C-alpha positions, 0 to 999 in steps of 0.5 A, spaced: 414 622 830 421 619 832 422 617 840 427 623 841 422 628 838 417 625 843 422 626 849 423 633 847 416 635 847 415 631 853 421 635 856 418 642 853 411 641 856 414 639 863 419 645 863 412 649 861 409 647 867 415 648 872 415 655 869 407 656 870 408 654 877 414 658 879 410 664 876 404 663 880 408 662 886 411 669 885 405 672 883 402 670 890 408 672 894 407 679 890 400 680 891 400 678 898 406 683 900 403 688 896 396 688 900 399 688 906 404 693 905 399 698 902 395 697 908 400 698 913 403 704 910 396 707 909 394 705 916 401 708 919 399 715 915 392 715 917 394 714 925 399 719 925 395 724 921 389 723 924 391 722 931 387 715 932 392 709 933 387 704 933 387 705 925 394 702 924 392 695 927 385 695 923 388 697 917 394 692 918 389 686 919 385 689 913 391 688 909 392 681 911 385 679 909 385 682 903 392 679 901 389 672 903 383 673 899 387 675 893 391 669 893 385 665 894 382 668 888 388 667 884 389 659 886 382 658 885 383 661 878 389 657 877 386 650 879 380 651 874 385 651 868 
């Protein structure tokens, strides 16, 4: 293998790693926001529908915790590789 081929392969490996890292960051953000917004809207809907305003903050906190748990699991899986 020539030196130029080795440099090319090294560059390709580095590029793949950058793309994987970017994909992970994007996935973490989407996962976190999805959990929070789903619980946010569900809490607002149920609070309005049932007339129990305490449901909104409870479900909001639950969404935040679910988001952090999902992010934690994704990071754990990614670091295992």
